[in-house]
N, C-alpha and C positions, 0 to 999 in steps of 0.2 A: 692913230695908226694901230694901236693895240686891238681895235675892233677886228682887224684881219685875222686874229686868232680865232674869232667866232665865225667869220665869213666862210661861205662855201665857194666852190669853184664857180658855180653859176652866178652867185652874187658878185664875186670879184670881176668876172667877165662883164657883167652889166655896169659895174662902177667904172671900168676902163672904157667901155663903149660910150658911156655918157660923159666921159671926160671928168668925172668926179675925183678920179685918182689916176696917176700915170703908171704905165708899166714899170718905169724906173723906180718909183716909190714902192710898188708891190715887190719888185725884185730885191731891192735893198732890205725890205722887211724880212723876206724869207732867208736871205743870206745871213742876216743878223741872228735869226732863229737857229740856223744851221751851225753857225760859229759857237753858239752857246750850248750846243747839244753833242759835242764830240764824245761825251761819255757813252752815248747810245751806240756809237760805231755803225750808224746807218749807211754812211757814204763810203765808197771805195775811192771815188774820184770826184772832185769838184771843179767847176770851170767858171768861176765867178767873173773873171775878166771878160770872157765871151758873153756871159749872161747880161752884164751891165751895158756892154757895147750894143748887144742886140736889142735891149730894152730902150736905150736912147734912140736907136734907129727906128724902132717901132713907133715911138712917141712923135716922130716927125711925120708919120703917115696921117692921111685924112680919111674919115668915113670907112674904116676897115670893117669888112663884113664877115671875116672868118669866125668859126665857132669858139676859138680860144685866143681872143685878141690880146697879144702881149702878155699872156699868162706864163709865168715861170714854172717849169715842171722838172722834177727829177725822175729818172727812169731806171728800171732794173738793169743791172750790169750784164744782161744776157743779150741786150739789143745792140747790134753794131752801130756805132756812131762815128761818122766820118771825121777823121783827124783827132778823135777823142778816145783815150784808152778804153778798151773793152776786155775785161778779164774773165768773165763767167765765174768769178770767185775762186779762180785756180792759179796756182803757181805757174802752170805750163803756159798760161796766157798773161802772165804778170805785166809784160811790157808790150802787148799787142795793140797796135794802133791801126784800125781798119781804114782802107782807102775808099770806103763806100758807106752808105747809110741804109739801115733797115727800112723796109717799106712802111712799117707801122709808125716808126718815129718820124719818117719823112712826111707821113700824113698829118702828124701833130704839128710839125713846123709849118706845113702848108696852110694849116688852119690858124696860124699866128702865134703858136706857143714858142717859148724859148727854153733852152736847156740850162738847168742848175747844176746837174752832175749825175753820176751813176751810183746806183744803190746796191748795197751788199746783198749777197744771196748765197745759198748753199752751193758748193762747187758743182758746176755744170747742172745746176738745178736738182741735184740728187740729195734730198734731205727734207726732213719735216720740222726742223728746229733752228736752222741757220747756224748750226754748230759745225758744219763741214766746210765752211768757207776758209780759204787760205788766209784771209785777211781778218780773221777772228770773229767771235760771236757778235751778233747784233742784239741789243737789249730791248725788251718790250717796255714801252713807256708806262704800262700799267704797274710794273714793279721791277726793281733792279735785279731780282733773282730769276725772273721769268724769261723763257724763250718767246720770240715773237711769232713762232711758227715758221714754216719753210715750204718751198724754197724761197718764196718772195718775202722773206723776213725783213730785209732792209726797207723794202717798199712799204710794208705794213707799219713798221716802226716809224719811219719818216712821216707817213701820212697821219698816224695817230698823234704824233708829237708836233704836228703842224710845221714840218720842215719843208713841205710841198703841199699845195692846195689839192692835188690829186696825183695819181701816179699810174703806171702800167706795170703789170707783172706777166708771168707766163704760168700756165697751169697744165701739167702733164698727168698728175694724179690727185690734184687738190691744192696745188702750190699757190693759187690765188685765194681760194675759199677758206682754207684752213688758217692762214695768217690773218685773214679778215676777221674770222671768228674769234681768234685769240686776242685781237687788238680792239674789238668793238667797232670795226669799220665795215664797209660794203665792198664785196668783190664778186665779179662776174666772169665765169668761164663761158665764152661764146661757143656757138656751133662750130665744129671743126671745119675750117676753110673760110669762116667769115672774116677773120683777120689774117693777113698774109704772114707766112712764116719766113719769108725771104729776109735774110740778114739777121735772123735770130740764131744764136749759137745753139746747135741742135743737141737735144738729149735723146728723145724717142720720137721720130718723125711722124708716126701715125697717131700720136697722142698729144704732142705739144700744141698749145694754142695760147696766143696773147689775149689779154683782157684788161678791163679797167678796174682800178681800186680807188675808191672815193669815200668821202665822209657821209654821203647820203645817196638815195636812189636817184634823185633828180640829176645829180652830178654824174652818176654812173651812166645814165641814158645819154647825156651830153658827150661824155668822153668816148663811149662806145661808137656813137655816131661819127665822131672825129677820126677815130683810129681804124674803123672797119672799111671794107671796100675791096673790089676785085683787083687782083694783081697778076698780070700775065707772066710775071717772073716766078710765080709759085704755081706749080702744076696741080696743087691740091686746092687752090683758091676757088671759091664759088663765084661764078659769073652771074650776078644778079643786081637788080636795081638797088641803089643805096637807100637804106631806110632812114626816116627822120624820127628816131627813137624819142628825142626830147620833146618834139612838137606833139607827138602822139601819146605822150605819157598822161595817163588819167587814173584816178582812183575809182575803179569800178570792177568788182568781182561778182556782182549779183548774177546768179544763174550759172556761174562756172562750177565745174565739178573738180574737186581736189582729191587726189588719191593719197592714201596713207598706207605705205607698204609694211606688212606685218614682219617681214624679214629684217627691218631696220631696228626692231626692238631686240637688241642683243643682250646676252648674259652679262651681268656685272656692270651694266651701264649705270652711271650715277643717277640717282633719283632726280637730281636737279636738272639734268638734261631732259629726262622724261617729262618733268614739270613744264619746262619752257616749250616743249613740243606740244603738249596738251593745251598750253596757253595760246599757242599759234593756231591750233585747231579751233578753239573757242572764238578767237578773233575772226577767223574766216567764216564760221557759222553765223556770227552776229552781223557780218557784212553781207550776208545773202548767198554765200557759196554753199554747195552741197558737198558733204564729206563722204567719200567712197572708200571702203576698205579694199585694198588691192594686194596682189601677190607678185613679187619679182623673184621667182623660185631659184634662179641661178645666182642670186646675190652672194651666197657663201663662197662661190668659186671666183668672184671678181678679184680679190686680193692675190691669190696664187696665180691667176691668169696674168694680172698686171705685172707681177714680179718675175714673169718669164718673158712677156712681150717687151716690156720697157728695157730691161738689161740687154736683151738680144739686140734691140735697135741701137742702144747706147754703145754696145761693143763694136757694132759696125760704124756708127758715126764718129766714135772717138779714135778709130784707127788712123785718122789723118794727123793726129798729134804725135809726130815722130822725131821732132827736132831738126827737120831738114829745111822746110820752106819758111816757117815762121814759128814764133813761140820759143819756149825754153829749150835749150840744148845742153845735155850733160857734157862735162869736160872729161869724163871717165870713159874707158873703153878702148880696146886696141884695134877694133874694126867696126864696120858699119852696123852689124847686128848688135854688138855690145853697146854701141852708142844709142841705138833704138831702145834697147832694154833699160839702160840706165836713165835715159831721158824720161821714159814713161814711169819707171819706178820712182824716180825723184820728183817728177813733175805732178803726178796725180796723188791725191789724198787717199786715205784708207777706204772711205765709202765708195769713191769712184772706182778704185781698184777692185773692190768686192763685186760691184755690179758688172764691171767689164768681164771679170772672171766667170760670173754666173752666166752672163750673156754669151760668152764664147763657148761655154760648156753646152748650153742648150741648143746652140747652132751647130755643134760639132757632129761629125759623121757618126752615125749610130744612135745619136740622141735627138736629132732634129725632129724626127717623126713622133717620138715619145713625148717630147716637151713642147717645142715651138709650134709644130703643126697642130697638136692637140689644143694648145692654148688658143690658137686662132679660131678653132672650131667652137670652143667654149665662149670666146668673145662674141661670136655670131649669136649664140643662144642668149647671152646677156642683152645684146641689142634687140633680139626678138621679144624678150620679156617687156622691154620698154615700149616697143612698137605696139604690142598687144594691149598694154595698159593705156596707151594714148588713144586707143579706139573708144575707151570708156571714160577717160578723164581729160581735163584741159591742162592740168599741172599736178605735180607731186610735191608734197611737203615732208621733209625729214629734218633731223638735226644736221648741222654741218660737221661736227666732230664728236667723238665719244667722250670728250672731257674739255675742260677749260685749259688755259695755258699751264704747262708744267714747268718745273725748275730746270735750270742748266744742269747737265750731267745725269738727270734722272733716268734717261732712256738710252744714253750713248753706248753703254756696254751691252745693250740687248737690242740688236737690230730688229728682231721680230716685233718687240713691243713698240718700237719707233714706227715700223711699217703699219702696224695696226691702227695708228692714228689716222690713216687715210681710208679707213673702212667705209665711210659714208660718201666719200668724194670720188674714189676710183671708178665705180661703175659707169658714171657719167662720161668719163674720158674714153673708156672702152667702147661706149655706144656712140660717141661723137656728138652728143646733144648738149644744149646749154643749161647752165645752173648758176644760181646767184646765192650768195650767203649774206644775210643781213643780221644785225645784232638782235638777239631775242630776249636778252635780259642778262642778269649777273648771278653768279653762284653765291654761297654764303660768305666767301672771302672778298666778294666784290669784283671777281674776274669775269669778263664778258663771255657769253656763250652765243653761238650763232644758230640761225635756222636757215635751211637750204630749200630753195624752190627749184624744181626741175621741169623743163618743158620739152616738147618734141623739137626736132631740128628746125632751125630758122624761126623759132617762135619766141625770140627774146622779148618782144614787146609784151607778150602775155605775162611773163614772170616779172618784168619790170613794173607792170601795172599792179599786179598782186602784191609785189614787194612794197610798192609805194603805199598801198592801203594798209598793209601790216605795219609798216614803219610809223605811219601817223598814229595808229592805235597803240603801239608799244611805247612810243615816245621815249626811246632810249637816250640817255645822256651819258657820255663817257666822262667819268670823274678822274681826271689825270691832274696831279698837282705840280707838274713840271719840276720834279725833284732834281733832275739833272742840271738845272741852272744854279743850284746852291753851291 
């Protein structure tokens, strides 16, 4: 059974399909791993009783054809799960139990997967280190003093520690790709609208997108295929034929043009990040791709644009948490207004309050045109930069993050320094296009560093294929010694 520590999602699916192992055996294995890994604080909620019952029921079925047959999966605690607590990492939703299931998780269960539990995340997905969660920090399995990245930090940590064979996260400004980079795993942010947002606790509605987080590219293609699809309940969902990403996955980059944007070579970027970027370029050249130098001139405006648009939408989305219909309610206050104020003051953490205040300010009378409207215009220019580049190239290669994983507390007192961690990931969300982070190597301390591939809208297959080619050439191995079990 210890072989399951080495097995991928695709391999486990094949073992269950061919009856070489039962769903119950696999589920018990992952539950045992989770029980031994409490130090990591990856989970907010576990539902082992339901997992074991669902696994037993699955094993009674014959000739199951789903993509995820009897596979136990843990998911980010931003996806609403029917009759299972969903907190979004916040005190204000500490005891919230939805009466409905998110469309993405429903797609996974329809393909045969079963739920192990809900994974820790930055509060309302606002953070780059998993330090804003009301339920405490998640630890990076790479080292006990390291953050796992955010906001999908619990997802990345659980995946790297093999507490789940794969998982799903959400990406608003890099929340799948940055944790993937920090933990030596694979994370893909799909085209905006490819995966339904219905039933996901909202942060910034025009930026949020669910995506797969896996151990390798093959698993990523399989999980994306399982979770994506048109959803009439989401007005931004793209009505298109479902792609077979896993069947169409192939190693072939010959003849493709790969863009290298000069604006991503930033000041003070560690030499090690530059080195793995150059290594990635060399691999693509040797594989038959043509390297093209490109310019994305409005890149420098992406971060300020994002930190106007995202907080503005958060301010609007989080207005619903007032202590009236559901969630935490303060016992203080002499009247309704004071109850509202106290509920929000006590229920939200510092980072969420900071972003709600920024968002409310930029939407306020007299400032709307100067900030929010201008940011939307710059957002269009950023999208135009990508559109122009994709007339010349098939994909773009950049680093995923400007550094490897940093230590707890290193950036918490400097929000700007924390926000700068999203510098390579944010432009993609503003443009609504897909991007994948794969492990590119390690720095001198042995910490993983990621490479990011970006494609035009709905061209996930291209970056999956390029990523597969690069993954085989890089041959990255995550050296984790399971210190938390001692």
